[in-house]
N, C-alpha and C positions, 0 to 999 in steps of 0.2 A: 626272465627273472623280473621280480617286482621292483618298483621304484623306491621301496622301503630300504632304509640303511640296514645292511647286513651285521648281525651281532655273532660273536664267536666265543667260544669256551673251550679250555684244553681238557682233553680226556672225558668229554661228557658222554657217558654210555650207561646204559641200563636196561631194564626189562619191562615188559607190560606187566601191569598188575592185574589185568583182565583182558580178555579177547575183544576185538573190535570188528564191526562189520566193514564192508568196502566203502561205505558212505559216512561213516560216523566222523564227526569233526571235533570230538573231545576224547582225549586219551588219558589214561592214568597210569603212571609209571610206578615201579616198586617204591613203597613207602620211604621217605626221606631222601629219595635220589632226584627229585625235581630241581633241587637246588644246584645240581650240577650243571643245569642249563641257564643260558641268559633269560633275562625278564624283558621281553619287548614292551615298548610304549605303543598304545594303539595308534594306528595310522602314521607311525613315524618309523619303527623299526621292527625287525622280524629276524629269524634264522631258520636254516634249513634242517630238516630232521629227517632221517633215514630209518624206515622200518624193515627189518631183515628177518626171515624165518629163521628160527633156531635150528631146524632140521634141514634147511637147503639154501645156502648163501645166495643162490641164483634167484631167489624168490624175495624181491625187495621192492619198496616204494619210497619215493622221495616226496616229502610234505614241506609245506611252509608254515612254521609256528608264528602265529601273530600274537599270542598271549600266554602267559604262564601264571597260574594260582596254585602255590605249593607244588603238589605232584600231578596237577591236572594241567594238560597242554591243550590249547586250542589251535587247530591245524587246518590248512587248506590242502585237500588231498590231490595226489596225481600230478606232480610237478615234473618238469624237465623230461617229458615224454613217457613218464611212467603212469600206470593207471591204478586206480583205487581197487584194493582187495582186502579180503579178510585176514586178520592175524590173530594168533592164539596167545593165551597166558604164557609168559616167560618168553616171548619172542624178543628180539633184540631191538632196542631203541637207542640211536646214537647221533652225534652231530659229526658228520664226516665231510671232507671235501668233495664237492661235486663239480661236474663240468660247468654247470651254470653259474656256480659261485666263483670259480676260478676265472671264467670268461668275463665276468663283470668287474674284475679287479683291474685298476689301471695300471698298465705296464710302463716302464720307463721311456720306451720309444713313443708310446701313445702320449705320454706327459709332454715330451719333448717336442713332438710334431703337432701338438694342439689338437689331437684326433677328435676329441670330444667338444672342442671349443672354437673350431674354424671351420669356415665354409667359404666356397667361391660363389658370389652371388649371381643370380640369373635374374630374369624379369627385364625391367626397363630401367632407364636412367633414374626416374623418380619413383618407381615401385618395384622395390628389390624383393627377391625371393631367395631363400637359403634353407638348407636342411643339415641338422647335426644329429649324430647317434645319441639317442637318450630313451630313457624309460619314463621320463617325466611326462606328464599330461597338461601341465599348465606352466606358465612362466613364473618362476619365484623372484621376489623382489631382490634387486641387486645382482642378478645374474649378468655375467659379462662374457662376450664373445668377441672373436675377430671376423670380420667379413671382407674378403677381397672384392673390391668393386669391379664392374665391367663396363662402367661408363662414369663421366662426370655428371653430377646432377645439375638439373637446370632450374630447380626451384624447390619447393616443399616435397619432402621424399618420405616414403613408408617402407617398411621391412616386414614381411610375412615369413616368419620362421617356422619351420617344421621340426618338432621334437619327435625324432623317430618316425612315427607314422601320424602323429598329432599336429595338425596346423593350428597355430595360435592366432591367426588372423593378421591382418595388415594393421601395424602399429606405426604412428608417426615417429620419424626420427627428428629429434630436437637437439638444441644446444642446452647448455647447463641452466640457462634461465627460462627453459621451456618456450623457447622461441623456434618456429619453424626455420628449416635450413634455407638459405639463399643460394642463389646460383653460384657453383664452384667451390662450395664447402667441401664436397668429395671432389678432388682435384681432376681424377681422370681413372682410366681402366687400369686395373692392377693395384690401385692404391688400397692397402689394408686399413679399414676403419675399425675402431674399437668401440663398442656399444655396451652400455649397462642399461638393464630394464628397470625402470621406475614405476613401481605400482602407484605411487602419488599422481604421476602424470599419465600413467597407463601409456608409455611411450618409451622409445629407445633413446637414451641420451648418449649423444656422440662426445667422446673424449679426445679426439684428434681431429685431423682434417684441416682444411684451410680455415684459419680464423677470420672472420669477417671483422676487420679493423674499424670498419665504419661504425660500428656499435660500441667502440671503446674510445676513451680519451687518452691523449698522449700525456705522458709524465710532464713534459716541458710546456708550459702555458696552455692548459687544458681549457676547452670551451664546453662547459656542461649544458645539457638540456633538460627539460623536465622539472623536477623538484629535487636538486641535490641536497642531501642531508649530511651532517657530521656531528660528533659529540659536541656538547656546549661547554666551553671553558669556564673556570670559575670567573667571578666578578673582579675586574681590574687585572685581569691576566695579561702580562705584556710581553708575549712570545710570538713565534711564528705560526701558532695554531690558527686553523680557520675560524673566523668569527661568524657564528650563527645568528639568526634573527633573534633567538632568545638571549644570545650574549648581549647583542646591541641593546635590546629592550631592558635587560637587567641593569645594564650600566646607564642607560638614559634615566632610569628611576631616581639616580642621584643628581640628575641635572634638571635646571628650570628651561622651560621653553622660551624663546626669544619674545612671543607674543603673550602679554599678561602674565609674566612669571610670578609665582606666589613663593616667595624666598622665605627660608626658615633659618633658624640659628642666628649667626651674626654676619650678615653679609658684608663684605668690604669692596672698596673700589678706590682706584687712584685719586688723590686729592687734587682738584684743580688749582691752578695758580691763583692767588688773589685778584680779585677784579675780572675773572673770567665770566663772560655773558654769552653762554651758549646752552645746547641741550645736554651737555656733560652732566653726569650724576654728581651732585653736590654731597659730599661726606660730611660727617658731623664736624670734622676738623675744618673743612671749607666754610662751613656755616658759622662756626666760632670766629674763624679769621676774618670773615665778612662782616660780623656784627660789631656795633659801636661798643667800645669799651674793652673788647678782648685785645690784649696786648697792646693797649693804648694808656697813656698817662695825662694827667692834667699838667698843663704848662701855662704859666703867666707870660703872656706876650704884650703886655701893655706898653713896654719900652719900644716895640717895634711896630705899633699900630697907630694910625691917626685918621682922622676924619678924611672922607673924600677919596681914600686910595683904594684902588680894587686889588684884592688878594685872590689867589686860586688855591683850592685844595688839590695838591700835587701829590698827596699819599695815595695809597691803594685802597683806603677804607674811607667811608664818610667820617666827617669830624663833627664834634659838638662844640659850637661857639657860645660863650657866656659873656655878656657885656653889661656893665652897669654905668650909667652916666649920672653926674651930679650938676645941679643948677645952683650956682653960687652967686649969679649976678643979678637975680631978680627977674620978675616978669614971667610969662608963660613961654615956655620953650618946647620945641618938638624935634625929634630926630627919628631916622629910620635905619633899620639893618636890612639891607637888600641881599638877597641871594639869586644870583643869575639875573640881576636887575629887577627882581620882583621884591617889593617890601614884604617882609615876613614878620617884623617886630617894630612896633612904634614905641618911642620913648616919649612921655608926655610929663613935664614938670613944671613945678612952680618954685620961687626962691627957697633955697634951703632943703630942697627935696631930691631924693634919688630914685631914678627908675632903671630897672634892669630887664633883660630878656635873654632867652637862649634859642638857638636855632641849630638844626642839622644842615650841614653843607656836604652834598654828594661828591663823590670822586669826580674830579675835574671842573666843579662848579666854581664860580666867583662869588666873592661876597665883600661888602663894604658897608660903612655907616656914613649917612648923610644928614647934616643938620638942616632944617628947613626954616627955622626962625629962632632967635635967642641965641644965647651962648652957654654952652655947657662943657663940662670937662669929662674926660674919660677917667672914671674912678676904678674901673676894673675891666680887664679883657683877658679871658683865659680860654684855652682850647684843649679839648680832649682829642689827642692825636697820636 
């Protein structure tokens, strides 16, 4: 029988519209009766057709119809042991059960015992051979078979499958990722292995057998190799999803590098305590708190200040000292304001005049007024602190 798919129709029977020779491959049936028969697809399907003499039922021929156009049928003559012979007008044309058709049908026991899809392998441990009953002449993509092994494989292996009488040649047996088998994938003799043919790999893909766990990572604490990949979570995702390099880079786009950061917007930082002298970032609040005049007030301290006494700036900020001296006794008089024993303001006066001066006193520094000659009085001593 042909490897084409068999088509069937009920009660398909008619007569020849014209006689045919013993070799003619197109026949015409009675007008309008061609539709009683199936319509084969070229190279895919067909149906059996029996020609019978109208005068002698023992004169018949079985043909294979491969195409039909209306009432014209294209046939292959002399099938199932019959031979081509001439037939006359009005001889019978019908689709009947034939031994070949019935024998090609899969019976229940054949289905259950995998008659068409199971074979015991021969050959060697790494070069298997097997045969299955088949009318196919090539391997269809996705064909699956079961082969009982005769050996445990010791390395890469092949299978040469014979389809009926057609050898398909040695094809590699591979795992699902198209990798060659490793030793022991086929555990031993008598082990049934399921194989599916992949036209993409031009190889038999094993779907069972011993799995080589060395090519897989455990679920618990896996150690991946190569370049593992995963879906990239959305920015700022805060879950247990794997963070890809793209996720990290996307999130780092919102951060400044430690070296030479170029900040945008309104950057903030903790405000250092007043008087801090380190590499800590100075905020605007720190700058204002450290500046003269910020949160400071003028105070008159004339009642608590006198010549020659050393005072210390014990506040947390520099202070401003403003002093005015009067000469009321006559003569030329001089006095100096010292900061940390350094004269920073000179007061020079004559009788009836006033001299004043201002100085900044840093945090922790000392300050005092010393008369060097003459006599003056302190007319004003105020401090911004």
